[in-house]
C-alpha positions in Angstrom: -73.0 -8.3 -8.8 -74.9 -11.3 -9.9 -74.1 -13.5 -12.2 -76.3 -14.9 -14.5 -74.1 -17.1 -17.6 -75.5 -16.0 -21.0 -74.7 -16.0 -24.4 -76.2 -14.5 -27.5 -75.6 -16.3 -30.9 -76.1 -13.7 -33.7 -75.8 -14.1 -37.3 -74.3 -11.3 -40.3 -78.1 -12.4 -41.8 -80.6 -14.6 -42.4 -80.1 -18.0 -43.3 -76.8 -18.3 -41.3 -77.4 -21.5 -39.8 -78.3 -19.9 -36.2 -81.1 -22.2 -35.2 -78.9 -25.3 -36.4 -76.2 -24.3 -34.2 -78.1 -23.3 -31.1 -80.4 -25.9 -31.1 -76.6 -28.4 -31.1 -75.4 -26.3 -28.6 -78.9 -26.4 -26.4 -78.3 -30.3 -26.4 -74.7 -30.4 -26.4 -74.9 -28.4 -23.0 -78.3 -30.7 -21.8 -75.9 -33.7 -22.3 -73.2 -32.5 -20.0 -75.7 -32.2 -17.4 -76.3 -28.7 -17.7 -79.6 -26.8 -17.2 -80.4 -24.5 -20.1 -82.9 -22.0 -21.1 -83.2 -21.1 -24.4 -84.5 -17.7 -25.8 -85.3 -16.6 -29.0 -85.0 -12.6 -30.0 -87.7 -11.4 -31.9 -91.4 -12.6 -33.0 -90.4 -15.7 -34.5 -92.7 -18.7 -33.3 -90.8 -21.8 -35.1 -87.3 -21.1 -33.8 -88.5 -21.7 -30.3 -89.6 -25.1 -30.9 -86.5 -26.2 -31.9 -85.1 -24.9 -28.9 -87.6 -27.0 -26.9 -86.8 -30.0 -28.1 -82.9 -29.8 -27.7 -83.2 -28.2 -24.4 -86.0 -29.9 -22.7 -87.8 -26.8 -21.5 -89.9 -24.1 -23.1 -88.2 -21.2 -25.1 -89.3 -17.6 -24.4 -89.3 -14.7 -27.0 -87.6 -11.5 -25.9 -89.0 -8.5 -27.9 -88.6 -5.2 -27.2 -91.2 -4.2 -29.5 -93.9 -6.5 -28.4 -93.1 -6.7 -24.8 -91.2 -3.5 -24.0 -87.9 -3.5 -22.0 -89.1 -4.0 -18.7 -91.4 -6.9 -19.1 -88.6 -8.3 -21.2 -86.1 -8.4 -18.5 -89.0 -9.5 -16.3 -89.6 -12.8 -18.9 -85.6 -13.4 -19.1 -84.9 -13.1 -15.2 -88.5 -15.0 -14.1 -87.7 -17.9 -16.5 -83.9 -18.6 -15.8 -84.6 -19.2 -12.9 -82.1 -21.8 -11.2 -80.8 -22.7 -15.0 -76.9 -23.1 -15.1 -76.8 -21.2 -18.6 -78.9 -18.8 -20.8 -78.5 -19.5 -25.0 -80.2 -16.9 -26.8 -80.7 -16.9 -30.7 -80.7 -13.5 -32.4 -83.0 -12.5 -35.4 -82.0 -11.9 -38.9 -78.6 -10.1 -38.8 -77.0 -9.0 -35.5 -77.9 -5.4 -36.1 -81.3 -6.0 -37.9 -84.6 -5.1 -36.6 -87.4 -2.8 -36.5 -87.2 0.5 -37.5 -84.2 2.5 -35.8 -83.0 -1.0 -34.6 -85.6 -2.0 -32.3 -85.9 -5.6 -30.8 -82.3 -6.3 -32.7 -80.1 -8.7 -31.7 -77.7 -5.7 -30.8 -80.3 -3.8 -28.9 -81.4 -7.2 -26.8 -77.6 -7.9 -26.2 -77.1 -4.2 -24.5 -80.1 -4.6 -22.5 -79.0 -8.0 -21.2 -75.1 -7.0 -20.9 -74.7 -10.3 -22.7 -71.7 -11.4 -24.8 -72.2 -12.2 -28.6 -70.8 -14.9 -31.1 -71.3 -14.2 -34.4 -72.1 -16.9 -36.8 -70.6 -16.3 -40.4 -71.8 -18.5 -43.6 -68.5 -18.9 -44.8 -68.9 -20.7 -47.7 -67.6 -19.5 -50.9 -65.6 -17.2 -49.1 -62.2 -16.9 -47.4 -60.5 -14.1 -45.7 -63.6 -12.0 -46.4 -65.1 -13.9 -43.5 -62.8 -12.2 -41.2 -63.3 -8.7 -42.9 -66.9 -9.2 -42.3 -66.2 -10.1 -38.5 -64.0 -6.9 -38.1 -66.9 -4.8 -39.7 -69.4 -6.0 -37.1 -67.2 -5.7 -34.3 -66.1 -1.9 -35.4 -69.8 -0.9 -36.5 -70.8 -0.8 -33.0 -68.3 -1.2 -30.1 -70.5 -0.9 -27.7 -71.6 -4.6 -28.4 -69.2 -7.3 -26.7 -68.0 -9.2 -29.8 -66.9 -12.1 -28.3 -65.9 -14.0 -31.4 -66.9 -16.1 -34.4 -68.3 -19.4 -35.4 -67.6 -20.9 -39.0 -70.5 -22.2 -41.0 -70.6 -24.5 -43.8 -66.8 -25.1 -44.0 -65.5 -27.1 -46.7 -62.4 -28.8 -45.4 -59.5 -28.1 -42.7 -57.9 -26.0 -44.8 -60.8 -23.7 -45.4 -60.9 -23.4 -41.7 -57.4 -22.5 -41.2 -57.3 -19.7 -43.9 -60.1 -18.0 -42.3 -58.9 -18.7 -38.4 -55.3 -17.1 -39.5 -57.3 -14.1 -41.1 -59.3 -13.6 -37.8 -55.9 -14.1 -35.7 -54.8 -11.2 -37.5 -57.1 -9.1 -36.3 -57.8 -10.4 -32.7 -61.2 -12.2 -33.1 -61.6 -15.3 -31.7 -62.8 -18.5 -33.5 -65.1 -20.9 -31.3 -65.2 -23.2 -33.9 -66.2 -24.2 -37.5 -69.2 -26.5 -38.4 -68.6 -28.4 -41.5 -71.1 -28.5 -44.7 -73.2 -31.3 -43.9 -76.6 -32.1 -45.5 -78.1 -33.7 -41.9 -77.4 -30.5 -40.3 -79.8 -28.5 -42.8 -83.3 -28.1 -41.1 -86.6 -28.0 -43.7 -87.9 -24.6 -44.4 -91.2 -23.7 -46.7 -92.6 -19.9 -47.3 -92.6 -19.0 -43.7 -89.3 -20.0 -42.7 -88.1 -23.1 -41.2 -91.3 -26.2 -41.1 -92.6 -26.1 -37.3 -90.9 -29.2 -35.2 -94.3 -30.7 -35.1 -94.3 -31.4 -38.4 -91.1 -33.0 -38.7 -88.6 -35.7 -36.9 -86.3 -33.2 -35.5 -86.6 -34.9 -32.0 -84.8 -38.2 -33.4 -82.1 -36.2 -34.8 -81.2 -33.7 -32.2 -78.9 -36.4 -30.5 -77.1 -36.9 -33.4 -76.7 -32.9 -34.1 -75.5 -32.2 -30.2 -72.2 -35.1 -30.8 -71.2 -33.1 -34.3 -71.6 -29.8 -32.7 -69.6 -31.0 -29.6 -67.3 -31.8 -32.0 -66.9 -28.9 -33.9 -67.3 -26.0 -31.1 -64.9 -25.2 -28.3 -67.7 -25.6 -25.9 -65.1 -25.0 -23.0 -64.7 -21.5 -24.2 -68.0 -20.6 -25.0 -68.9 -21.2 -21.4 -65.8 -19.3 -20.0 -67.2 -16.1 -22.2 -70.6 -16.5 -20.8 -70.1 -16.6 -17.3 -69.6 -12.8 -17.0 -71.2 -10.5 -14.2 -74.6 -8.7 -15.0 -74.3 -5.4 -14.9 -77.9 -4.5 -14.8 -80.3 -4.7 -11.8 -83.9 -6.1 -12.1 -86.4 -6.6 -9.8 -88.2 -10.2 -10.1 -92.0 -10.0 -9.6 -93.1 -13.5 -8.3 -96.7 -14.2 -9.8 -99.1 -15.9 -7.5 -100.7 -19.0 -8.3 -104.8 -17.9 -9.3 -107.5 -20.0 -8.8 -109.0 -20.6 -12.0 -112.3 -18.5 -12.8 -113.3 -19.5 -16.2 -111.7 -22.4 -18.9 -110.3 -21.4 -22.4 -109.8 -23.7 -24.9 -106.8 -23.0 -27.4 -106.2 -24.3 -30.4 -102.8 -26.4 -30.7 -101.7 -28.9 -33.4 -99.7 -28.8 -36.9 -102.0 -26.3 -38.3 -102.5 -23.9 -35.3 -98.9 -23.8 -33.4 -98.2 -20.1 -33.2 -97.9 -19.3 -29.8 -95.5 -17.3 -27.1 -95.4 -19.4 -23.9 -95.3 -16.2 -21.8 -98.4 -15.0 -23.8 -100.5 -17.8 -22.5 -99.4 -17.3 -19.2 -100.9 -13.9 -19.0 -104.3 -15.6 -19.4 -103.6 -17.8 -16.8 -102.2 -15.1 -14.4 -105.7 -13.3 -14.9 -107.8 -16.5 -13.6 -108.1 -18.6 -17.1 -107.8 -22.3 -17.4 -105.9 -23.2 -20.7 -107.2 -26.4 -22.4 -105.6 -27.4 -25.7 -107.3 -29.2 -28.5 -106.8 -29.9 -32.0 -108.9 -28.5 -34.7 -107.7 -31.3 -37.2 -108.2 -34.4 -35.3 -110.8 -33.8 -32.1 -114.6 -33.5 -33.6 -115.4 -31.3 -30.5 -114.4 -28.3 -28.7 -113.6 -29.3 -24.9 -116.8 -29.4 -22.5 -117.7 -26.1 -20.6 -115.7 -23.7 -22.3 -115.8 -20.2 -21.4 -113.6 -19.3 -24.4 -111.7 -19.8 -27.3 -108.5 -19.2 -29.0 -107.4 -19.6 -32.4 -103.6 -18.7 -33.2 -101.3 -18.5 -36.3 -100.2 -21.4 -38.2 -100.5 -23.2 -41.2 -104.1 -23.6 -41.8 -103.5 -23.4 -45.7 -100.9 -26.8 -45.6 -103.5 -28.5 -43.7 -106.9 -27.1 -45.7 -108.6 -30.4 -46.6 -108.3 -31.7 -43.2 -109.6 -28.8 -41.6 -112.5 -28.8 -44.3 -112.9 -32.6 -43.7 -113.6 -32.3 -39.9 -116.6 -30.8 -40.3 -118.3 -31.7 -37.1 -116.0 -29.0 -35.2 -116.4 -26.5 -37.8 -119.9 -26.6 -37.4 -119.1 -26.5 -33.5 -117.4 -23.5 -33.3 -119.8 -21.8 -35.7 -122.4 -22.4 -33.2 -120.6 -21.0 -30.1 -119.9 -18.1 -32.1 -123.5 -17.5 -32.0 -124.3 -18.5 -28.7 -121.7 -15.8 -27.8 -118.8 -17.4 -26.9 -115.9 -15.3 -26.8 -113.4 -15.8 -29.3 -109.7 -14.3 -30.0 -108.2 -15.6 -33.5 -105.0 -14.0 -35.3 -103.9 -14.8 -38.6 -104.2 -18.7 -39.2 -107.0 -18.4 -37.0 -108.2 -15.8 -38.6 -108.0 -17.4 -41.9 -109.5 -20.5 -40.3 -112.8 -18.6 -39.4 -113.2 -17.2 -42.7 -116.1 -18.6 -45.6 -113.2 -20.4 -47.2 -109.2 -20.9 -48.0 -107.7 -20.9 -51.7 -104.4 -22.7 -51.3 -101.3 -21.9 -53.6 -102.7 -24.0 -56.5 -106.0 -21.7 -56.2 -108.3 -25.0 -54.8 -111.0 -23.6 -52.5 -111.6 -25.3 -49.2 -114.5 -24.5 -46.6 -113.9 -23.3 -43.0 -115.8 -22.1 -40.6 -118.0 -19.5 -42.0 -117.9 -17.0 -39.0 -116.5 -14.0 -41.0 -117.8 -13.6 -44.9 -114.2 -13.5 -46.2 -112.0 -15.9 -48.2 -108.1 -16.1 -47.5 -106.2 -16.5 -50.8 -102.7 -17.8 -50.6 -100.4 -16.2 -52.7 -96.7 -16.3 -53.8 -95.8 -12.9 -52.7 -95.1 -12.2 -49.0 -98.1 -9.6 -48.3 -97.1 -8.1 -45.0 -94.1 -8.4 -42.8 -92.8 -5.8 -40.0 -94.0 -4.5 -36.8 -97.3 -2.6 -36.2 -98.9 -0.1 -33.9 -102.6 -0.7 -33.9 -105.3 1.2 -32.7 -109.0 -0.4 -31.9 -111.5 1.7 -34.0 -114.3 -0.7 -32.0 -115.3 -2.1 -28.3 -114.5 -5.8 -28.5 -113.8 -8.7 -26.0 -109.7 -7.5 -25.9 -110.5 -3.8 -25.3 -112.1 -0.4 -26.0 -111.9 2.1 -29.0 -108.5 3.9 -28.6 -106.7 1.1 -27.0 -103.1 0.5 -28.7 -101.6 -2.7 -29.3 -97.6 -3.3 -30.4 -98.1 -6.1 -32.8 -96.3 -7.9 -35.6 -97.6 -9.9 -39.2 -96.0 -12.1 -41.2 -98.2 -13.8 -44.1 -98.5 -14.8 -47.7 -102.4 -15.0 -47.6 -104.7 -12.0 -48.4 -108.1 -11.5 -47.5 -111.1 -10.8 -50.1 -113.9 -9.6 -48.0 -117.6 -9.8 -49.2 -118.7 -7.2 -46.5 -115.6 -4.6 -46.7 -116.0 -4.0 -43.0 -112.3 -5.0 -42.3 -111.7 -1.8 -39.7 -111.5 -2.9 -36.3 -107.8 -2.1 -36.1 -106.4 1.0 -37.7 -102.8 -0.2 -38.3 -99.2 2.2 -38.9 -96.5 -0.1 -40.3 -93.8 0.9 -38.2 -90.7 0.5 -41.0 -92.6 3.0 -43.2 -95.1 4.5 -41.8 -97.9 3.4 -43.8 -101.5 3.2 -42.8 -104.4 0.8 -43.0 -107.4 -0.8 -41.7 -107.9 -4.4 -40.9 -109.5 -7.3 -38.7 -112.9 -8.3 -38.1 -115.3 -7.9 -34.9 -118.5 -8.2 -33.1 -119.9 -8.7 -30.0 -118.1 -11.9 -29.1 -115.1 -12.3 -31.7 -112.1 -10.5 -32.3 -110.4 -11.7 -35.1 -107.2 -10.4 -37.7 -103.8 -10.6 -39.5 -102.0 -9.1 -36.0 -99.9 -11.4 -33.7 -99.9 -10.2 -30.1 -97.8 -11.0 -27.4 -100.3 -10.6 -24.0 -97.2 -10.0 -22.0 -96.9 -6.8 -23.6 -100.5 -6.2 -23.6 -101.6 -7.3 -20.0 -104.9 -5.3 -20.5 -106.2 -7.0 -23.5 -105.5 -10.3 -21.6 -107.1 -9.0 -18.8 -110.2 -7.7 -20.8 -110.3 -11.4 -22.8 -110.6 -13.2 -19.3 -113.3 -10.9 -18.1 -114.9 -11.5 -20.9 -114.7 -15.2 -20.5 -115.9 -14.7 -17.0 -119.2 -12.8 -18.1 -119.8 -15.3 -20.5 -119.4 -18.0 -18.1 -121.9 -16.7 -15.3 -124.6 -15.7 -18.1 -124.8 -19.9 -17.9 -125.3 -19.9 -14.9 
C-alpha cells in the first residue's frame, strides 16, 4: 500500500483565510527542504498562482465536474511525482460544491482518502468555534477530520478559550494564526487579485516565517503520512513532436489557464507560445492557432485599446482563417468593445459584433453542462462539455446569434444559449478544462494543423 503524504486544508466557508494559510504552509515546508506539490480543489484560477510562488512549482486543479474522478486521479498522481508531500487547498466550505456536493472538498477528500484540517475564522467567537468544529466532524463521519487551524485569533487568552473547548470534544488544534494586516491578501470582484498584479513574491518569506511559528508543522506532517487506500494506474504521457504552433495570451489581463489544460494541447502535438496583448505589438510569427483565456480585460481596457497594432492583427488573422478559441475575458476582448464599471467604453478587436458591459452584480457563477449547436473548431453538433462560468459582465449583441452552446446550469437546471462561432472561431463565457474534454483539444489541434498545411 503506497504512502503519498497528503493533506487537505479546508474551511467552514469562503473568506476564512485558506489561501493565505496554505501559501504560508507551502513556503514553510519548502524552507525545510521539502519538495511540495500544491493543488486547488474546484475551478479557481487565482489561488494556484499563490501556490506556485510559495512552492516553486505549478499548482494543479482537482475538479470532479470539469475533469471527472478518473482524470482527477491521473492529474494528482502524475503531478505528484517524486514530491515529499501534497498540500491541497479546498474550495468554499468543506461540504460546498455543485449540485449534490459535486466537486466539493469533501468529495475530493474521500476520493483521495486524504486527512482534512479545517480552518475556522475565530474572530468574534470563543467556545462556539469548537461547536462549529464538532458539527463539521459529525456531519459526515466518513471524512477524516484530523483537526482544526484557528484563524484571526486576537490574543493568547482567546486561543486558550477555544483550545480548551476543543480538547473537551477530542478535536486537535494544529495552531492559531493571530490577526495580522500583513496576512490579508488583496481582493476585488472575482476574488483575490492574481499574483501577476501584486507583490506577493516579496512577502512570501515573511509569511512562511509567521506561519512556521504559529502552526505545529511537525504534527501536520505526521497526519499527512497516511497509507493511500486507493489504487490508480499512472499513465505516462509520451513526448510528442510538435506539428503546429499555438499562441496563448498570458499577461495581467489574461491569466486564467489550467496548467494541465494547456498540456493537453501539447499532448496532441501543439507547441505553446505565450504572448501579451497588453505589451506585444504583434502576434508570434508563423502561428497556426490562437487561444485567448480568461482574466481581467476590464481592468486593463485602456491599455488593451491603446495597443491598436495587435488588435488589428488579431482581426486580420481571424479574417485569414486562423483557428481561435476564446473564453470569458478572451471572449470580451474579441468583441467590438468593453464598457467598464464606470460605463466608459473601450474599443477591442471587433471580431464579434457585441459589447461586454461590466455590472456591479454577479451575472453568472457555477457549473454548466454545455452542448454544441454548431460545428466548430473544437467539436461537432451534439458534443457535450462540462464547464464553469464566473463573470460580472453581460453581453449586448448586435446580431442576436449567441447560440453556439446550449447551456444548462447544474445547480438550478435553468437553460440558455450563449457563445459565438464561425468557421474558425469559437468563443463564449464558458471556462473549459481540456483535461476533461480531450476530444475538444484534439479537434482544435487538428484545425490548427489543417491551417498550417493550407499555408504550404
